[in-house]
Backbone as CSV, one residue per row, in Angstrom:
resi,resn,N_x,N_y,N_z,CA_x,CA_y,CA_z,C_x,C_y,C_z
1,MET,0.832,-1.177,0.000,0.000,0.000,0.000,0.883,1.249,0.000
2,ALA,0.578,2.225,-0.877,1.369,3.442,-0.998,1.175,4.326,0.227
3,ASN,2.266,5.008,0.627,2.104,5.906,1.765,1.552,7.252,1.284
4,VAL,1.104,8.057,2.225,0.421,9.320,1.908,1.341,10.261,1.138
5,ASP,2.626,10.328,1.490,3.556,11.214,0.800,3.689,10.841,-0.672
6,ASP,3.763,9.540,-0.971,3.854,9.093,-2.361,2.597,9.467,-3.142
7,VAL,1.448,9.283,-2.534,0.182,9.621,-3.189,0.130,11.119,-3.483
8,ASN,0.513,11.939,-2.498,0.502,13.395,-2.689,1.456,13.821,-3.797
9,GLU,2.647,13.227,-3.839,3.607,13.584,-4.891,3.100,13.150,-6.264
10,ASN,2.513,11.966,-6.351,1.969,11.500,-7.633,0.819,12.377,-8.101
11,GLN,0.025,12.883,-7.165,-1.100,13.757,-7.520,-0.597,15.035,-8.206
12,LYS,0.563,15.522,-7.794,1.139,16.729,-8.395,1.527,16.499,-9.849
13,LEU,1.756,15.243,-10.201,2.139,14.927,-11.579,0.938,14.730,-12.504
14,VAL,-0.254,14.657,-11.961,-1.446,14.442,-12.785,-1.574,15.549,-13.831
15,LEU,-1.384,16.789,-13.422,-1.490,17.911,-14.364,-0.369,17.856,-15.403
16,VAL,0.821,17.502,-14.964,1.946,17.348,-15.902,1.621,16.267,-16.927
17,ASN,1.067,15.161,-16.481,0.715,14.076,-17.406,-0.318,14.531,-18.428
18,LYS,-1.259,15.358,-18.013,-2.265,15.878,-18.954,-1.610,16.796,-19.984
19,ILE,-0.646,17.601,-19.536,0.089,18.477,-20.450,0.866,17.642,-21.461
20,VAL,1.565,16.618,-20.982,2.350,15.750,-21.868,1.436,14.977,-22.818
21,ASP,0.290,14.518,-22.331,-0.661,13.825,-23.214,-1.113,14.744,-24.347
22,ARG,-1.287,16.022,-24.055,-1.776,16.972,-25.069,-0.667,17.414,-26.029
23,PHE,0.525,17.728,-25.488,1.586,18.327,-26.305,2.729,17.373,-26.645
24,GLY,2.841,16.241,-25.947,3.963,15.335,-26.154,5.051,15.573,-25.123
25,GLU,5.997,14.651,-25.053,7.092,14.732,-24.066,7.985,15.951,-24.284
26,ASP,8.226,16.325,-25.543,9.098,17.458,-25.858,8.261,18.731,-25.872
27,LEU,8.479,19.578,-24.878,7.712,20.823,-24.766,8.502,22.022,-25.287
28,SER,9.602,21.750,-26.001,10.412,22.824,-26.566,9.564,23.692,-27.484
29,GLY,9.798,24.990,-27.397,9.073,25.931,-28.252,7.707,26.315,-27.704
30,LEU,7.319,25.749,-26.572,6.023,26.062,-25.973,6.215,26.901,-24.714
31,THR,5.279,27.821,-24.507,5.280,28.647,-23.300,3.984,28.391,-22.545
32,PHE,4.115,28.162,-21.248,2.986,27.834,-20.381,2.719,29.001,-19.438
33,GLY,1.511,29.536,-19.508,1.102,30.601,-18.606,0.538,29.991,-17.342
34,ILE,1.206,30.228,-16.215,0.780,29.628,-14.950,0.141,30.679,-14.055
35,TRP,-1.048,30.336,-13.562,-1.730,31.136,-12.548,-1.653,30.374,-11.240
36,GLY,-1.006,30.967,-10.255,-0.969,30.388,-8.920,0.288,29.604,-8.643
37,LEU,1.109,30.105,-7.722,2.350,29.446,-7.346,2.340,28.971,-5.894
38,SER,1.494,29.564,-5.079,1.474,29.238,-3.644,0.832,27.870,-3.401
39,PHE,1.111,27.346,-2.219,0.564,26.058,-1.823,-0.962,26.100,-1.755
40,LYS,-1.495,27.230,-1.270,-2.947,27.427,-1.213,-3.223,28.924,-1.330
41,PRO,-4.452,29.300,-1.653,-4.779,30.718,-1.791,-4.606,31.474,-0.468
42,GLN,-4.460,32.776,-0.588,-4.352,33.691,0.548,-3.051,33.518,1.335
43,THR,-2.020,32.979,0.706,-0.732,32.819,1.386,0.402,32.963,0.373
44,ASP,1.585,33.255,0.892,2.769,33.295,0.028,3.625,32.043,0.211
45,ASP,3.103,31.060,0.926,3.815,29.822,1.244,3.912,28.927,0.004
46,VAL,5.129,28.563,-0.354,5.322,27.670,-1.501,5.914,26.317,-1.090
47,ARG,6.093,26.111,0.211,6.618,24.810,0.656,5.664,23.705,0.212
48,CYS,6.180,22.700,-0.437,5.396,21.558,-0.928,4.335,21.954,-1.953
49,ALA,4.464,23.122,-2.545,3.473,23.578,-3.533,3.578,22.750,-4.810
50,PRO,2.436,22.367,-5.378,2.448,21.639,-6.651,3.168,22.414,-7.765
51,SER,3.145,23.732,-7.680,3.783,24.552,-8.714,5.272,24.252,-8.852
52,LEU,5.938,23.901,-7.766,7.369,23.585,-7.827,7.617,22.364,-8.710
53,ILE,6.822,21.344,-8.546,6.965,20.108,-9.345,6.521,20.358,-10.790
54,ILE,5.391,21.017,-10.955,4.851,21.245,-12.303,5.822,22.097,-13.120
55,ALA,6.312,23.192,-12.533,7.266,24.047,-13.250,8.539,23.277,-13.586
56,SER,9.032,22.506,-12.645,10.242,21.718,-12.871,10.065,20.744,-14.032
57,GLU,8.941,20.057,-14.072,8.678,19.075,-15.129,8.516,19.735,-16.501
58,ILE,7.865,20.890,-16.542,7.705,21.614,-17.819,9.073,22.045,-18.344
59,ILE,9.879,22.627,-17.468,11.201,23.112,-17.869,12.111,21.946,-18.257
60,LYS,12.045,20.853,-17.506,12.855,19.664,-17.810,12.569,19.151,-19.222
61,ARG,11.342,19.342,-19.673,10.944,18.882,-21.008,11.128,19.969,-22.077
62,GLY,11.745,21.092,-21.712,12.080,22.120,-22.705,11.106,23.285,-22.778
63,GLY,10.054,23.289,-21.979,9.079,24.376,-22.021,9.540,25.606,-21.259
64,LYS,8.926,26.723,-21.581,9.158,27.975,-20.867,7.882,28.333,-20.117
65,ILE,8.029,29.190,-19.110,6.902,29.523,-18.242,6.808,31.021,-18.039
66,LYS,5.578,31.503,-18.067,5.254,32.834,-17.573,4.345,32.584,-16.377
67,ALA,4.611,33.257,-15.260,3.881,32.934,-14.040,3.402,34.181,-13.311
68,TYR,2.252,34.013,-12.676,1.688,35.059,-11.823,1.049,34.429,-10.590
69,ASP,1.274,35.075,-9.448,0.604,34.737,-8.200,0.462,36.040,-7.422
70,PRO,-0.685,36.275,-6.804,-0.888,37.535,-6.090,0.085,37.784,-4.936
71,LYS,0.617,36.728,-4.303,1.476,36.921,-3.132,2.789,36.134,-3.146
72,ALA,2.886,35.077,-3.901,3.972,34.111,-3.701,5.144,34.208,-4.683
73,ILE,5.171,35.199,-5.548,6.240,35.251,-6.559,7.621,35.312,-5.906
74,ASP,7.817,36.193,-4.930,9.143,36.322,-4.309,9.588,35.026,-3.640
75,ASN,8.693,34.380,-2.903,9.043,33.112,-2.258,9.317,32.017,-3.276
76,PHE,8.527,31.988,-4.343,8.742,30.983,-5.377,10.120,31.186,-6.011
77,ARG,10.435,32.414,-6.344,11.726,32.743,-6.975,12.894,32.298,-6.079
78,GLN,12.760,32.453,-4.756,13.813,32.037,-3.820,13.958,30.517,-3.763
79,ASN,12.877,29.793,-4.005,12.881,28.333,-3.927,13.074,27.646,-5.278
80,PHE,12.995,28.421,-6.346,13.045,27.824,-7.679,13.826,28.754,-8.596
81,ASP,15.082,28.469,-8.781,15.946,29.310,-9.598,15.928,28.806,-11.041
82,SER,15.372,29.597,-11.925,15.355,29.199,-13.321,15.229,30.425,-14.213
83,LYS,16.038,30.439,-15.254,15.944,31.521,-16.243,14.777,31.275,-17.200
84,ASN,14.133,30.131,-17.088,13.019,29.791,-17.977,11.653,30.206,-17.428
85,ILE,11.647,31.008,-16.348,10.390,31.527,-15.818,10.412,33.043,-15.894
86,ASP,9.380,33.589,-16.509,9.196,35.029,-16.626,8.031,35.397,-15.712
87,TYR,8.315,36.104,-14.624,7.284,36.460,-13.649,6.573,37.732,-14.104
88,LYS,5.261,37.710,-14.031,4.448,38.825,-14.517,3.699,39.491,-13.369
89,LYS,3.269,40.731,-13.612,2.588,41.521,-12.580,1.075,41.367,-12.599
90,SER,0.535,40.710,-13.631,-0.917,40.504,-13.673,-1.230,39.161,-14.315
91,LYS,-2.427,38.667,-14.001,-2.823,37.364,-14.533,-2.942,37.385,-16.055
92,TYR,-3.353,38.492,-16.620,-3.521,38.525,-18.071,-2.196,38.716,-18.808
93,ASP,-1.214,39.362,-18.182,0.102,39.494,-18.819,0.752,38.127,-19.035
94,VAL,0.439,37.166,-18.183,0.962,35.805,-18.300,0.541,35.165,-19.625
95,LEU,-0.616,35.543,-20.107,-1.194,34.882,-21.272,-0.577,35.300,-22.594
96,ASP,0.001,36.499,-22.655,0.546,37.002,-23.909,1.579,36.043,-24.483
97,ASP,1.290,35.515,-25.654,2.155,34.568,-26.362,2.387,33.255,-25.615
98,SER,1.523,32.930,-24.661,1.577,31.603,-24.039,0.719,30.650,-24.867
99,ASP,1.098,29.397,-24.878,0.367,28.399,-25.661,-0.829,27.829,-24.918
100,CYS,-0.867,28.038,-23.595,-1.997,27.571,-22.804,-1.950,28.220,-21.435
101,LEU,-3.043,28.094,-20.723,-3.137,28.532,-19.341,-3.119,27.298,-18.449
102,VAL,-2.308,27.344,-17.396,-2.253,26.261,-16.417,-2.624,26.859,-15.056
103,LEU,-3.792,26.508,-14.561,-4.220,26.982,-13.246,-3.748,25.982,-12.197
104,ILE,-2.970,26.481,-11.214,-2.460,25.592,-10.179,-3.081,25.901,-8.814
105,THR,-3.153,27.176,-8.453,-3.713,27.565,-7.154,-5.003,28.338,-7.386
106,GLU,-6.047,28.002,-6.646,-7.371,28.550,-6.918,-7.635,29.880,-6.201
107,TRP,-6.816,30.873,-6.479,-7.056,32.209,-5.945,-8.407,32.708,-6.444
108,LYS,-9.068,33.503,-5.619,-10.396,34.025,-5.959,-10.384,34.789,-7.291
109,GLU,-9.324,35.557,-7.532,-9.269,36.363,-8.759,-9.167,35.504,-10.032
110,PHE,-8.852,34.237,-9.891,-8.756,33.358,-11.057,-10.088,32.698,-11.405
111,ARG,-11.061,32.799,-10.529,-12.343,32.110,-10.739,-13.129,32.651,-11.927
112,ALA,-13.193,33.961,-12.047,-13.950,34.568,-13.148,-13.028,34.739,-14.352
113,LEU,-13.373,34.090,-15.430,-12.554,34.165,-16.642,-13.193,35.114,-17.658
114,ASP,-12.376,35.941,-18.254,-12.796,36.737,-19.394,-12.347,35.944,-20.624
115,LEU,-13.250,35.132,-21.150,-12.878,34.226,-22.248,-12.436,34.978,-23.496
116,ASP,-13.008,36.145,-23.738,-12.573,36.943,-24.894,-11.120,37.376,-24.726
117,GLU,-10.774,37.792,-23.514,-9.396,38.206,-23.229,-8.445,37.016,-23.355
118,LEU,-8.845,35.863,-22.853,-8.025,34.664,-22.991,-7.810,34.314,-24.463
119,ALA,-8.882,34.333,-25.222,-8.794,33.976,-26.645,-7.896,34.946,-27.402
120,LYS,-7.943,36.209,-27.029,-7.151,37.237,-27.702,-5.663,37.089,-27.385
121,ARG,-5.351,36.710,-26.157,-3.951,36.704,-25.712,-3.235,35.364,-25.886
122,LEU,-3.928,34.260,-25.683,-3.295,32.948,-25.795,-3.025,32.580,-27.253
123,ASN,-1.929,31.880,-27.498,-1.664,31.362,-28.843,-2.668,30.276,-29.213
124,GLN,-3.062,29.476,-28.232,-4.020,28.394,-28.439,-5.043,28.463,-27.316
125,LYS,-6.269,28.133,-27.607,-7.337,28.209,-26.606,-7.369,26.914,-25.785
126,ILE,-6.367,26.799,-24.894,-6.198,25.588,-24.091,-6.039,25.978,-22.630
127,ILE,-6.812,25.313,-21.764,-6.739,25.548,-20.324,-6.553,24.210,-19.611
128,PHE,-5.547,24.160,-18.734,-5.355,23.025,-17.835,-5.773,23.514,-16.454
129,ASP,-6.884,23.018,-15.973,-7.484,23.453,-14.720,-7.132,22.461,-13.619
130,GLY,-6.087,22.762,-12.876,-5.611,21.862,-11.833,-6.447,21.863,-10.565
131,ARG,-7.478,22.690,-10.501,-8.330,22.764,-9.318,-9.802,22.500,-9.628
132,ASN,-10.105,22.217,-10.862,-11.493,21.940,-11.287,-12.448,23.074,-10.900
133,ILE,-12.022,24.316,-11.154,-12.895,25.447,-10.824,-13.666,25.977,-12.035
134,TYR,-13.286,25.549,-13.223,-13.941,26.072,-14.427,-15.009,25.116,-14.939
135,SER,-16.053,25.695,-15.435,-17.165,24.908,-15.964,-16.785,24.297,-17.311
136,PRO,-17.180,23.060,-17.538,-16.953,22.443,-18.847,-17.624,23.218,-19.989
137,LYS,-18.538,24.128,-19.656,-19.190,24.946,-20.688,-18.198,25.841,-21.428
138,ILE,-17.012,26.011,-20.865,-15.957,26.772,-21.539,-15.685,26.172,-22.919
139,ARG,-15.874,24.884,-23.035,-15.640,24.205,-24.318,-16.565,24.748,-25.413
140,GLU,-17.742,25.216,-25.017,-18.688,25.784,-25.994,-18.131,27.050,-26.640
141,ALA,-17.178,27.714,-25.984,-16.533,28.905,-26.533,-15.288,28.533,-27.341
142,GLY,-15.100,27.236,-27.598,-13.993,26.788,-28.434,-12.699,26.494,-27.696
143,PHE,-12.745,26.450,-26.371,-11.549,26.149,-25.591,-11.431,24.648,-25.361
144,GLU,-10.195,24.168,-25.354,-9.911,22.825,-24.861,-9.733,22.981,-23.352
145,LEU,-10.419,22.170,-22.584,-10.331,22.225,-21.137,-9.933,20.863,-20.599
146,TYR,-8.832,20.841,-19.860,-8.351,19.611,-19.235,-8.412,19.814,-17.734
147,GLN,-9.100,18.912,-17.048,-9.261,19.011,-15.601,-8.791,17.739,-14.922
148,ILE,-8.615,17.829,-13.621,-8.196,16.674,-12.830,-9.378,15.694,-12.734
149,GLY,-9.101,14.453,-13.020,-10.152,13.428,-12.924,-11.113,13.412,-14.086
150,CYS,-10.874,14.247,-15.082,-11.793,14.309,-16.229,-11.085,13.928,-17.516
């Protein structure tokens, strides 16, 4: 029987596996817009945050990242040194020339999506929802939506 730590670590890879299933193992030439770096909303704590594993796996496969978090950017930067992450000052700046949106932490400001703004800024209309906060109806607007357990 797997221990709790192994299960928790494997759960962090579920989103990475969905990304690899969609784009392939080689993520070179792709940029991933990440919303949410903290372990949970309303904190700057990144200890054991899924974002550390997800960012590491994307970069290991050749991808680049643009990231935004309302509070945790400085702590994330101290815990994750990489020239392949471009930190942005707003959630929508992350999307410019990104190939998809990857939601990791469910901050309140990420709940309401301006789909027109997403469509205008993203290279591809693809969302990886790591918290299952978005309605599958987003697909009716032409977006690919990948969620945990779906």
